[in-house]
ROVEXKOL-237332 format. One record per residue (C-alpha): x negated, y, z; residue in three letters. Coordinates in steps of 0.25 Angstrom, whole numbers, padded with zeros to 4 digits, always signed. Each point is the difference from the previous one (the first is absolute). Example, Ala and Ser with C-alpha at 12.3 -4.5 7.8 and 13.67 -1.06 7.14 Angstrom:
BEGIN
-0049-0018+0031Ala;-0006+0014-0002Ser;
//
This chain:
BEGIN
-0156+0646+0208Met;+0002-0006-0013Cys;+0008+0012-0006Val;-0010+0010+0005Leu;-0012-0008-0003Phe;+0005-0001-0015Leu;+0003+0015+0000Ile;-0013+0005+0006Leu;-0009-0010-0008Ala;+0001+0007-0013Pro;-0003+0014+0006Leu;-0014-0004+0004Val;-0010+0007-0008Gly;+0010+0012-0004Gln;-0008+0012+0002Thr;+0011+0009+0004Asp;+0003-0010+0011Leu;-0014-0003+0005Ala;-0004+0005+0014Pro;-0007+0013+0000Arg;-0010-0001+0012Gly;+0004-0004+0014Glu;+0015+0002+0003Thr;+0003+0009+0013Thr;+0010-0004+0011Ala;+0008+0012-0005Ala;+0000-0005-0014Glu;+0004-0014+0004Ile;+0012+0005+0009Arg;+0004+0008-0013Ala;-0001-0012-0008Leu;+0008-0009+0009Val;+0011+0011-0001Thr;+0000-0001-0015Gln;+0003-0015+0001Leu;+0015+0006+0002Ser;-0001+0009-0012Ser;+0011+0001-0010Asp;-0009-0002-0012Arg;-0005-0014-0003Phe;-0014+0005-0005Leu;-0002+0007+0013Asp;+0003-0012+0008Arg;-0009-0008-0009Glu;-0012+0010+0001Arg;+0002+0001+0015Ala;+0000-0015+0002Ala;-0013-0002-0008His;-0007+0012+0007Ala;+0004-0007+0013Leu;-0005-0013-0005Trp;-0013+0007-0004Ser;-0002+0006+0014Ala;-0001-0014+0006Gly;-0001-0001+0015Gln;+0003+0014+0003Ala;+0014-0001-0005Ala;+0003-0012+0008Ile;+0005+0007+0013Glu;+0009+0011-0007Pro;+0006-0011-0008Leu;+0003-0009+0012Gln;+0006+0013+0006Leu;+0009+0001-0012Leu;+0005-0015+0001Val;+0002+0002+0015Arg;+0008+0013-0002Arg;+0009-0006-0011Gly;+0007+0009-0009Gly;+0000-0001-0016Asp;+0001-0014-0003Arg;-0009+0000-0012Glu;-0011+0008+0007Ala;+0000-0010+0011Val;-0001-0011-0010Ala;-0011+0007-0007Arg;-0007+0002+0013Ala;+0001-0015+0004Glu;-0005-0004-0013Glu;-0012+0009+0001Leu;-0003-0005+0014Leu;+0000-0014-0005Glu;-0010+0004-0011Leu;-0009+0007+0010Leu;+0001-0011+0010Arg;-0005-0010-0010Tyr;-0011+0010-0004Gly;+0005+0002-0014Val;-0004+0014-0006Thr;+0001+0006-0014Pro;-0014-0005-0003Asp;+0003-0014+0004Thr;-0003-0009-0012Pro;+0012-0007-0006Pro;-0005-0014+0003Glu;-0001+0004+0014Leu;+0014+0006+0001Arg;+0005-0013-0006Gln;-0007-0008+0011Gln;+0006+0009+0011Val;+0014-0002-0006Glu;-0003-0015+0000Gln;-0004+0001+0015Phe;+0012+0009+0003Arg;+0011-0009-0006Lys;-0007-0014+0002Gly;+0002-0011+0010Asn;-0011-0004+0010Arg;-0007-0009-0011Ala;+0000+0011-0010Val;-0005+0010+0010Arg;-0011-0009+0004Gln;-0005-0002-0014Gln;+0000+0015-0002Val;-0008+0002+0012Leu;-0010-0011-0005Gln;-0001+0008-0013Glu;-0002+0013+0007Val;-0010-0006+0010His;-0008-0007-0012Asp;-0001+0014-0007Arg;-0006+0006+0013Gly;+0011+0010+0002Asp;+0001-0002+0015Leu;+0007+0014+0003Glu;+0011-0004-0009Leu;+0001-0014+0006Met;+0002+0007+0014Val;+0010+0010-0005Arg;+0008-0011-0006Leu;+0001-0008+0012Ile;+0003+0012+0009Gly;+0011+0004-0010Ser;+0008-0013+0003Val;+0013+0002+0008Gln;+0006-0005+0009Pro;-0012-0002+0010Glu;+0003-0015+0001Ala;-0002-0002-0015Glu;-0012+0008+0001Gln;-0006-0009+0010Asp;+0003-0012-0008Ala;-0008+0007-0012Val;-0011+0004+0009Leu;-0001-0014+0005Gln;-0002-0006-0014Ala;-0010+0011-0004Ala;-0008-0002+0013Glu;-0011-0009-0006Pro;-0002+0010-0012Leu;-0001+0012+0009Leu;-0010-0007+0009Val;-0008-0005-0012Gly;+0000+0015-0004Ala;-0005+0004+0014Val;-0011-0010-0001Arg;-0005+0006-0013Arg;+0001+0014+0005Glu;-0008-0003+0012Met;-0010-0008-0008Phe;-0002+0013-0009Gln;-0001+0009+0013Gly;+0014+0007-0003Asn;+0004+0000+0015Trp;+0011+0010-0001Gly;+0007-0007-0011Arg;-0002-0013+0008Ala;+0006+0006+0013Glu;+0012+0006-0008Ser;+0003-0014-0006Leu;+0000-0006+0013Leu;+0009+0010+0006Glu;+0010-0005-0011Thr;-0002-0014+0003Val;+0000+0000+0015Ser;+0015-0001+0001Arg;-0001-0015-0003Thr;-0005-0010+0011Glu;-0012-0004-0008Arg;-0002+0015-0005Gly;-0001+0004+0015Arg;-0010-0010+0003Arg;-0009+0006-0012His;+0003+0014+0005Trp;-0005-0004+0014Leu;-0012-0007-0005Ala;-0004+0012-0009Phe;+0001+0010+0012His;-0007-0009+0009Leu;-0012-0002-0009Ala;+0000+0015-0004Arg;+0000+0004+0015Gly;+0013+0008-0002Thr;+0009-0009+0009Leu;+0000+0009+0012Pro;+0005+0012-0009Ala;+0011-0009-0005Gln;+0003-0004+0014Leu;+0002+0014+0004Gln;+0008+0003-0012Thr;+0010-0011+0003Trp;+0000+0004+0015Leu;+0005+0014-0004Ala;+0012-0005-0008Lys;+0014+0001+0006Pro;+0004-0012+0009Ala;+0011-0004-0010Asp;-0010-0001-0012Thr;+0003-0014-0006Pro;-0010-0010+0003Gly;-0008+0009+0009Arg;-0001-0009+0012Ala;-0005-0012-0009Val;-0009+0008-0008Thr;-0006+0006+0013Leu;-0002-0014+0006Ser;-0007-0005-0013Leu;-0009+0013+0000Leu;-0004-0002+0015Gln;-0003-0015-0003Arg;-0009+0004-0012Ala;-0006+0010+0009Asn;-0004-0010+0010Gly;+0010+0005+0011Asn;+0008-0013+0002Leu;+0007+0005+0013Glu;+0005+0012-0007Glu;+0004-0008-0012Ser;+0008-0009+0010Leu;+0007+0012+0006Lys;+0005+0004-0014Trp;+0004-0014-0004Ala;+0009+0000+0012Lys;+0006+0013-0003Leu;+0003-0005-0014Ala;+0007-0012+0006Asn;-0008-0009-0009Asp;-0001-0013+0007Pro;-0009-0007-0010Phe;-0010+0012+0001Leu;+0000+0000+0015Val;-0002-0015+0001Asp;-0012+0001-0010Ser;-0006+0011+0008Leu;+0001-0008+0013Leu;-0007-0012-0007Ile;-0011+0010-0005Glu;-0001+0005+0014Leu;+0000-0014+0006Glu;+0011+0004+0010Arg;+0004-0015+0001Trp;+0007+0001+0014Glu;+0009+0011-0006Glu;+0003-0009-0012Leu;+0002-0012+0009Ser;+0011+0007+0007Asp;+0007+0004-0013Arg;+0003-0014-0002Gly;+0001+0001-0015Glu;-0008+0008-0010Ile;+0002+0006-0014Thr;-0012-0002-0010Val;+0008+0000-0013Ala;+0011+0008-0006Pro;+0009-0011+0001Ser;+0003-0008+0013Ala;-0010-0012+0003Leu;+0006-0014+0001Ser;+0001-0006+0014Thr;-0013-0009-0003Thr;-0008+0013-0004Glu;+0004+0007+0013Gln;-0005-0013+0007Phe;-0013+0002-0007Gly;-0002+0015+0004Phe;+0005-0001+0014Met;-0008-0013+0003Ser;-0013+0008-0003Leu;+0005+0013+0006Ile;+0003-0008+0013His;-0013-0007+0000Gln;-0008+0013-0002Trp;+0008+0007+0010Ala;-0004-0011+0010Gly;+0013-0006+0002Arg;-0001-0015-0002Pro;+0013-0004+0005Glu;+0007+0009-0010Arg;-0010-0005-0011Gln;+0003-0015+0004Arg;+0015+0002-0001Glu;+0000+0006-0014Val;-0010-0011-0005Val;+0010-0011+0006Glu;+0011+0007-0008Lys;-0009+0000-0013Ala;-0003-0015+0003Leu;+0015-0003+0001Ala;+0003+0007-0013Met;-0012-0007-0007Ala;+0006-0013+0003Lys;+0014+0004-0004Gly;-0003+0007-0013Thr;-0007-0003-0013Asn;-0007+0007-0012Gly;-0005+0014+0002Asn;+0007+0003+0013Glu;-0006-0013+0006Gln;-0014+0004-0005Phe;+0002+0014+0006Ala;+0003-0006+0014Ala;-0013-0009-0002Ile;-0008+0013-0002Glu;+0005+0005+0013Val;-0004-0013+0007Val;-0014+0000-0006Leu;-0004+0014+0003Val;+0004-0002+0014Asn;-0011-0011+0002Glu;+0010-0011+0000Arg;-0008-0007-0011Gln;+0003-0015+0002Gln;+0015+0003+0001Glu;-0001+0009-0012Gly;-0008-0011-0008Leu;+0011-0010+0004Ala;+0011+0009-0006Leu;-0009+0004-0012Leu;-0001-0015-0004Lys;+0015-0001-0003Ala;+0000+0014-0007Asn;-0012-0002-0009Ser;-0009-0012+0000Ala;-0010+0008-0008Leu;+0000+0012+0009Lys;-0002-0009+0012Ala;-0011-0008-0007Phe;-0008+0013-0002Phe;+0002+0005+0014Leu;-0005-0014+0005Tyr;-0012+0000-0009Ser;-0004+0014+0005Asn;+0001-0005+0014Arg;-0009-0012-0004Ser;+0012-0010+0004Gln;-0004-0008-0012Tyr;+0008-0013+0004Ala;+0013+0008+0002Glu;-0003+0007-0014Ala;-0002-0014-0007Leu;+0012-0005+0006Glu;+0009+0011-0005Leu;-0006-0003-0014Ala;+0005-0014+0001Glu;-0014-0006+0002Val;+0002-0013+0007Ala;-0013+0001+0008Glu;-0011+0010+0002Pro;-0010-0007-0009Thr;-0006+0003-0014Glu;+0007-0012-0006Gln;+0014+0004+0005Ala;-0002+0014-0005Cys;-0005-0005-0014Ala;+0012-0009-0001Ala;+0009+0012+0003Arg;-0007+0009-0010Leu;+0001-0011-0011Arg;+0015-0001+0001Arg;+0001+0015-0002Thr;-0009+0000-0012Val;+0008-0012-0006Glu;+0013+0006+0002Ala;-0004+0013-0007Ile;-0006-0008-0011Arg;+0014-0006-0002Glu;+0007+0013+0000Gly;+0005+0000+0015Gly;-0004+0008+0013Lys;+0004+0014+0002Asp;-0009+0012+0003Arg;+0001-0001+0015Thr;-0005-0015+0000Asp;-0011+0004-0009Leu;-0004+0012+0010Ala;+0000-0010+0011Met;-0010-0009-0008Ala;-0009+0011-0003Ile;+0000+0004+0015Glu;-0003-0015+0003Leu;-0012+0000-0010Ala;-0005+0013+0007Leu;+0001-0007+0013Leu;-0007-0012-0005Ala;-0012+0010-0003Asp;+0000+0004+0014Ser;+0000-0015+0005Leu;-0012-0003-0008Gly;+0008-0007-0011Trp;-0006+0009-0011Lys;+0000-0011-0011Lys;+0014-0003+0002Leu;+0003+0015-0001Ser;-0008+0001-0013Asp;+0007-0012-0006Glu;+0014+0006+0004Thr;-0002+0014-0005Phe;-0006-0006-0013Asp;+0012-0010-0002Ser;+0010+0011+0004Leu;-0006+0009-0011Gly;+0002-0011-0010Glu;+0014-0003+0003Val;+0007+0013+0003Ala;+0005+0004-0013Lys;+0011+0009+0004Asp;-0004+0015+0000Ala;+0004+0003+0015Ser;-0006-0013+0005Leu;-0013+0002-0008Arg;-0002+0014+0006Tyr;+0002-0006+0014Thr;-0011-0010-0002Val;-0010+0009-0006Leu;+0003+0010+0011Ser;-0003-0011+0010Gly;-0013-0003-0007Met;-0005+0014+0001Val;+0004+0001+0015Arg;-0008-0013+0002Ser;-0012+0007-0007Gly;+0001-0009-0012Arg;+0000+0011-0010Arg;-0008-0007-0011Ala;+0010-0011+0001Met;+0012+0010-0001Ala;-0006+0006-0012Phe;-0002-0013-0007Arg;+0015-0004+0003His;+0005+0014-0005Ala;+0002-0005-0014Glu;+0008+0012-0004Ser;-0005+0014+0000Thr;+0012+0005+0007Arg;-0004-0008+0012Phe;-0015+0005-0001Arg;+0005+0015+0001Thr;+0011-0003+0010Thr;-0008-0009+0010Leu;-0013+0008+0000Phe;+0006+0014+0002Gly;-0012+0004+0007Asp;-0008+0003-0012Arg;-0013-0001+0007Ser;+0003-0014+0003Thr;+0004-0003-0014Glu;-0013+0006-0005Ala;-0008-0008+0009Thr;+0007-0013-0004Ile;-0002+0003-0015Trp;-0015+0001+0003Met;+0001-0014+0007Glu;+0007-0006-0011Val;-0009+0006-0010Leu;-0012-0006+0008Arg;+0007-0013+0001Gly;+0002-0001-0015Leu;-0015+0001-0003Asp;-0007-0003+0013Pro;-0014-0002-0006Glu;+0000+0014-0007Ala;-0008+0010+0007Pro;+0009+0011+0007Leu;-0006+0011-0009Glu;+0004-0008-0012Gln;+0015-0001+0004Ile;+0000+0015+0003Trp;-0005+0002-0014Gln;+0011-0008-0006Arg;+0010+0008+0008Ile;-0007+0013-0005Asp;+0002-0005-0014Asp;+0014-0004+0001Ala;+0004+0014+0007Leu;-0007+0008-0010Glu;+0005-0008-0012Gly;-0014-0005-0005Arg;+0001-0013-0007Gly;+0010-0011+0004Glu;+0003-0004+0014Ala;-0006-0014+0003Pro;+0011-0011+0001Glu;-0003-0003+0014Trp;+0003+0014+0004Leu;+0014-0001-0004Asp;+0001+0015-0002Trp;+0014-0001-0007Glu;+0005-0005+0013Ser;-0006+0012+0008Leu;+0006+0009-0010Glu;+0014-0006+0002Arg;-0003+0002+0015Thr;+0000+0015-0003Ala;+0012+0000-0009Arg;+0007+0013+0001Gly;-0012+0007+0007Arg;-0009+0010-0006Pro;-0013-0005-0006Ala;-0008+0006+0011Gly;+0006-0011+0009Asp;-0010-0010-0004Leu;-0012+0009+0002Trp;+0006+0003+0014Trp;+0002-0015+0003Thr;-0014-0003-0003Met;-0005+0012+0007Ala;+0006-0005+0013Leu;-0006-0014-0003Ala;-0014+0006-0002Ala;+0002+0008+0013Ala;+0004-0012+0008Ala;-0013-0006-0006Arg;-0008+0012+0005Ala;-0004+0003-0014Asp;+0001+0015+0002Thr;-0006+0004-0013Ala;+0009-0008-0009Arg;+0012+0003+0009Ala;-0003+0015-0002Asp;+0000-0002-0015Arg;+0013-0008+0000Tyr;+0007+0010+0009Phe;-0005+0011-0010Arg;+0006-0008-0011Gly;+0013-0001+0006Ala;+0001+0015+0003Thr;-0005+0003-0014Asp;+0012-0007-0005Lys;+0009+0008+0009Asn;+0004-0011+0009Tyr;+0004+0008+0012Leu;+0002-0011+0010Ala;-0015-0002+0000Ala;-0004+0014+0006Trp;+0003-0004+0014Arg;-0008-0013-0001Asp;-0011+0008-0006Tyr;+0001+0009+0011Gly;-0001-0011+0010Asp;-0012-0006-0007Phe;-0008+0013-0001Leu;+0003+0003+0015Arg;-0006-0014+0003Glu;-0012+0005-0008Gln;-0001+0012+0009Lys;+0002+0009-0013Gln;+0010+0009+0008Cys;+0001+0011-0010Ala;+0003-0009-0012Ala;+0010-0008+0009Ala;+0007+0013+0004Ala;+0002+0003-0015Glu;+0005-0014-0003Ala;+0010+0001+0012Tyr;+0004+0014-0005Ala;+0003-0006-0014Arg;+0009-0011+0006Ser;+0007+0010+0009Ala;+0003+0009-0011Lys;+0006-0011-0008Asn;+0009-0005+0011Lys;+0001+0011+0010Leu;-0006-0010+0009Ser;-0001+0005+0015Ala;-0010-0011+0003Ala;-0009+0003-0012Asp;+0001+0015+0003Thr;-0005-0002+0014Tyr;-0011-0010-0004Leu;-0005+0011-0010Ala;-0001+0010+0011Gly;-0007-0010+0009Ala;-0010-0003-0011Cys;-0002+0015-0002Trp;-0003+0002+0015Lys;-0011-0011-0001Arg;-0006+0007-0012Ala;-0001+0013+0008Gly;+0012+0007-0006Glu;+0007+0001+0014Val;+0010+0011-0003Lys;+0004-0006-0013Arg;+0001-0014+0007Gly;+0008+0005+0012Glu;+0010+0007-0009Glu;+0002-0013-0008Leu;+0002-0008+0012Cys;+0010+0010+0006Glu;+0008-0001-0014Leu;-0001-0015+0000Gly;+0006-0001+0014Leu;+0011+0010-0005Leu;+0004-0007-0013Leu;+0008-0011+0006Pro;+0009+0010+0007Leu;+0010-0008+0008Gly;-0003-0013-0006Glu;-0011-0009-0005Gly;-0010+0003+0011His;+0000-0014+0004Arg;-0005-0005-0013Glu;-0010+0011-0001Met;-0005-0003+0014Gly;-0002-0015-0004Ala;-0007+0004-0012Glu;-0010+0009+0008Leu;-0001-0010+0011Ser;-0005-0011-0010Asp;-0011+0010-0005Arg;-0004+0003+0015Glu;+0006+0014-0001Glu;+0005-0002+0015Thr;+0002+0015+0003Glu;+0009+0002-0012Gly;+0008-0013+0002Ala;+0003+0003+0015Leu;+0005+0014-0004Glu;+0008-0005-0011Ala;+0007-0010+0009Trp;+0002+0011+0011Arg;+0007+0009-0010Arg;+0010-0011-0003Asp;+0003-0002+0014Leu;+0003+0014+0002Arg;+0009+0003-0012Thr;+0006-0013-0005Leu;+0014-0003+0005Ala;-0001-0009+0012Pro;+0008-0011-0007Arg;-0008+0000-0012Asp;-0008-0013-0002Thr;-0012+0008-0004Asp;+0000+0007+0013His;-0001-0014+0007Phe;-0011-0005-0010Asn;-0008+0012+0003Ala;+0001-0002+0015Ala;-0005-0014-0002Leu;-0012+0004-0009Gln;-0004+0011+0010Leu;+0001-0010+0011Gly;-0009-0009-0007Asp;-0010+0011-0003Ala;+0000+0005+0014Leu;-0001-0014+0006Ala;-0014+0001+0005Glu;-0001+0014+0004Gln;+0014+0004+0006Asp;+0007-0012+0006Ala;+0012+0008+0006Ala;+0003+0006-0014Thr;-0001-0012-0008Ser;+0009-0008+0010Ala;+0010+0011-0001Arg;+0000+0000-0015Met;+0001-0016-0001Trp;+0012+0001+0010Arg;+0007+0009-0010Arg;-0002-0010-0011Gln;+0004-0011+0008Leu;+0013+0007+0003Leu;+0002+0003-0015Asn;+0000-0015-0003Ile;+0012-0002+0009Met;+0008+0008-0010Lys;+0009-0007-0010Gly;-0007-0002-0014Gly;-0014+0001+0006Val;-0008-0012+0002Thr;-0015-0004+0001Phe;-0004-0008-0013Thr;-0007-0010+0009Ser;+0006-0006+0012Thr;-0013+0000+0008Val;+0001+0015+0001Ser;+0012-0002+0010Tyr;-0011-0005+0010Leu;-0012+0008-0006Arg;+0005+0014+0002Leu;+0005-0002+0015Pro;-0014-0007+0002Cys;-0007+0013-0006Met;+0009+0009+0009Ile;-0004-0008+0013Leu;-0015+0000-0004Arg;+0001+0015+0000Gln;+0009+0001+0012Asp;-0011-0008+0007Ala;-0011+0010-0004Arg;+0009+0012+0005Val;+0001-0008+0013Ala;-0015-0002+0002Val;-0002+0015-0003Ala;+0009+0004+0012Arg;-0006-0011+0009Gly;+0012-0010+0000Asp;-0008-0013-0003Leu;+0012-0008+0005Glu;+0009+0006-0010Gln;-0011-0002-0011Ala;-0001-0015+0004Lys;+0015-0002-0001Arg;+0000+0007-0014Cys;-0011-0009-0005Leu;+0006-0013+0006Ala;+0012+0004-0009Arg;-0009+0001-0012Cys;-0006-0013+0002Ala;+0014-0007+0001Ala;+0005+0007-0012Leu;-0011-0004-0009Met;-0010-0009+0006Pro;-0010+0000-0011His;+0000+0015-0004Arg;-0014+0002+0003Ile;+0000+0015-0003Thr;+0004+0002+0015Val;-0012-0006+0007Pro;-0009+0004-0011Glu;+0003+0015+0002Glu;+0003+0000+0015Leu;-0010-0010+0006Val;-0012+0008-0003Pro;+0008+0013+0002Glu;+0004-0004+0014Leu;-0014-0004+0004Arg;-0006+0013-0005Arg;+0010+0007+0009Ala;-0004-0007+0012Gly;+0011-0010+0001His;-0008-0013-0001Ala;+0011-0008+0007Glu;+0011+0003-0009Leu;-0009-0001-0012Ser;-0004-0014+0004Asp;+0014-0004+0003Trp;+0005+0004-0013Leu;-0011-0007-0008Tyr;+0003-0013+0008Glu;+0015+0001-0003Val;-0002+0000-0015Tyr;-0012-0009+0000Arg;+0008-0011+0007Glu;+0011+0002-0010Gln;-0009+0000-0012Met;-0007-0013+0005Gln;+0013-0007+0001Gln;+0004+0004-0014Ala;-0014-0005-0005Val;+0001-0013+0007Asp;+0013-0002-0006Lys;-0004+0004-0014Tyr;-0015-0003-0001Pro;+0000+0001-0015His;+0007+0014-0001Cys;-0011+0009-0005Ala;+0009+0012+0003Leu;+0001-0003+0015Leu;-0015-0004+0001Leu;-0004+0013-0006Asn;+0009+0009+0008Asn;-0005-0007+0013Phe;-0014+0002-0004Ala;+0002+0015-0004Trp;+0007+0003+0013Met;-0011-0006+0008Ala;-0011+0008-0008Ala;+0007+0013+0001Arg;+0002-0002+0015Cys;-0015-0005+0001His;+0004-0012+0007Arg;-0003-0015-0002Asp;-0008+0003-0013Leu;-0006-0014-0001Glu;+0014-0007+0000Ala;+0005+0011-0009Ala;-0012-0003-0010Lys;+0005-0014+0000Gly;+0014+0004-0003His;-0004+0009-0011Ser;-0009-0010-0007Gln;+0011-0010+0000Arg;+0009+0011-0007Ala;-0010+0003-0010Val;-0002-0015-0003Ser;+0015-0001-0003Leu;+0000+0012-0009Glu;-0014+0004-0004Pro;+0004+0010-0010Asp;+0008+0009+0010Ser;-0007+0013+0002Ala;+0009+0003+0012Thr;-0006-0013+0007Tyr;-0014+0003-0004Leu;+0002+0014+0006Asp;+0003-0007+0014Thr;-0012-0009-0001Leu;-0009+0012-0003Ala;+0006+0008+0012Glu;-0004-0011+0009Ile;-0014-0002-0006Glu;-0002+0015+0002Tyr;+0004-0001+0015Arg;-0008-0012+0002Leu;-0012+0008-0005Gly;-0002-0007-0014Ser;+0000+0013-0007Arg;-0006-0006-0013Asp;+0011-0011-0001Glu;+0011+0011+0003Ala;-0005+0008-0012Leu;-0001-0012-0009Arg;+0014-0004+0003Leu;+0005+0015-0001Met;-0006+0001-0014Arg;+0007-0012-0004Lys;+0013+0006+0005Cys;-0002+0012-0009Leu;-0003-0010-0012Glu;+0013-0006+0002Leu;+0008+0013+0003Asp;-0008+0012-0005Pro;+0011+0010+0002Lys;+0003-0003+0015Glu;-0004+0012+0008Pro;-0001-0008+0013His;-0011-0009-0006Phe;-0008+0013-0004Arg;+0001+0006+0014Arg;-0004-0013+0006Gln;-0012-0001-0009Leu;-0004+0014+0003Gln;+0001-0003+0015Arg;-0008-0012+0000Phe;-0011+0007-0009Glu;+0000+0012+0009Ala;-0002-0008+0013Asn;-0011-0009-0006Arg;-0008+0012-0004Lys;+0002+0005+0015Ala;-0005-0013+0005Asp;-0012+0001-0009Glu;
//
């Protein structure tokens, strides 16, 4: 190509060689013949004219190459085909030709750089041509794999601008990669064109590469799981077959297979134990289940490290919690401590933490030893983590002063950066945010620790109030206004220089944004609105979404839609696009709103719906959240972690309205945890998730009239987590309403006895007292006794809004409506942003009006 490129380049612009209108097919054939002319100038002119003819010259030139003949003519034809394949024409600017040459000759890194430059320039057609020009096909696939994120980003921009044809064309290019095919499926699912694509692939010849797998995935995305399974079997893809059998819950068939594939590489023996134990359990084959769990137990005793923990996972999820805990103690004292604590087995937890006896004095001695060791430069992070968990347990046992002193001391002595961050995080987890802020001496810790900017803003307000407690609130706000707007000098107590350091590296509008969040948290809507405007006026783009949230709460739907739309435009955010549409619908612009909601659901394509669903769920856009998660389940690869996480979130969202579906989703996530490299962040989840599945299975059994099966499921729940009161809280009233009073009474009594034993054993544990009282209140049983437990919990922790909420609920049910309202208003004073407290207050007020 180099020789011809250099020869042809100077000819561009010569009038006698310029093309004169569209070249006909006959003229092109004549020009191809002239490539073999005896005269050099004729050969040059013919080559240039064929070059100018563009795509129309490709077929005749290919024919010449295949036929062979004059070697120079064939060489010229091959070089011309190369130019045309890369999209280089006589009108191509020199700098573009240079990029094409770099791409043609370069290695993968150079090619990736050229594609990035072409992408940044917005020349997507050239980008696609460059990728398509690479030979051989294996090398083209490698280039496409590397360019896939650029192409998908371009697809999203085209969709956002409404260029659906260009978006679809780009997706056809990228659909050869695994991730690209996922995006392609999601696009056609959302656009309603999936059936047409299905028919197109059905019409392809049987020997088309990837036909069976593609048809399996198309059928799956289209909701036809049985057809999908048929094509997966034809493709001889065991991973896809096993994944579809799991989705179909064909447990007996999976049980008979004896071994399953759920990852591209083979599972370890321990991982197979995990899968098969659960599959045998759900297939109703307890003997096979028991045999596999016994093998896992033996392996857990004979191994160590990750393999041992994987075996312990198998034991725990199969409801052998005591054996699992015994093994866990040897594997990780910290993990075992956390699990014992969550089962309210506090004596066992204290023993693991090397507390000599279950008393406050012994616990204090243990914590003092840790503080002194850290002061002297000793103790590792694991021991510190245990001390923090121990301090949190001290909170639960009513030893709050000890816990306060411990955290304060740890904050003073932990100078090492990683240890200090661990301590500060523990303070935040325990609700000691003001203490954490006080100990966060460096601005780095302030910005890292309080990643939730709303929390950071609220803390700033508390600190500012604390620095001048006698000053009226309006005066403090005025000082903040002065500092923000540069009027005069900031007062010494404000430490504005420190606040500016906190925002180092951020735009100036960040300070306005932080204070806007603080004002919103204080329900000062006028000031919050003014501060948000200040942040957005300074082009602080991150503020637009929070401004949208704020305006949405104020019922200013059109303004909220505009704010969300600005945020969406800045970030191509799917959630913000959907939120803008939802707000437009509330503002009365239904068609405009529906289009934006549809676009929002499409923008993630084959990834990102999980995060979008969570963001919508947080804002009570339930319909959009459910649809987002469902799309992930239909288009994500079955082995993709986001697929399982979407199942978990969908299961959570449907827990109250569709027990069968939520149990199915949770089973899928539980199987996922059996894979290598995937673990629960909290060990208690190894018991909590099976408990959640059993609760839903009990509901399904009740619905079909099998009360004995429901009772067996609920008994297993109570054994797994004796003090998980959500089970009786939800099901005791539900069963009574359904006319199953005997089962309802039995369930309440099982948990009441277990809670009573725990409270008798730990009479100063505010958490247990509160939970016992809340369970009784929600079940509308033993209200006077519940009131006593609740009052005791409040006396132990008088500033806990959660415990006051329980007492308010009991007072309300006992008929003390005024007292319930007073307590509920106090809850909102302590935590004004908690939606549950607002709903409770509205409920109490509405019922008092009804009484009157």
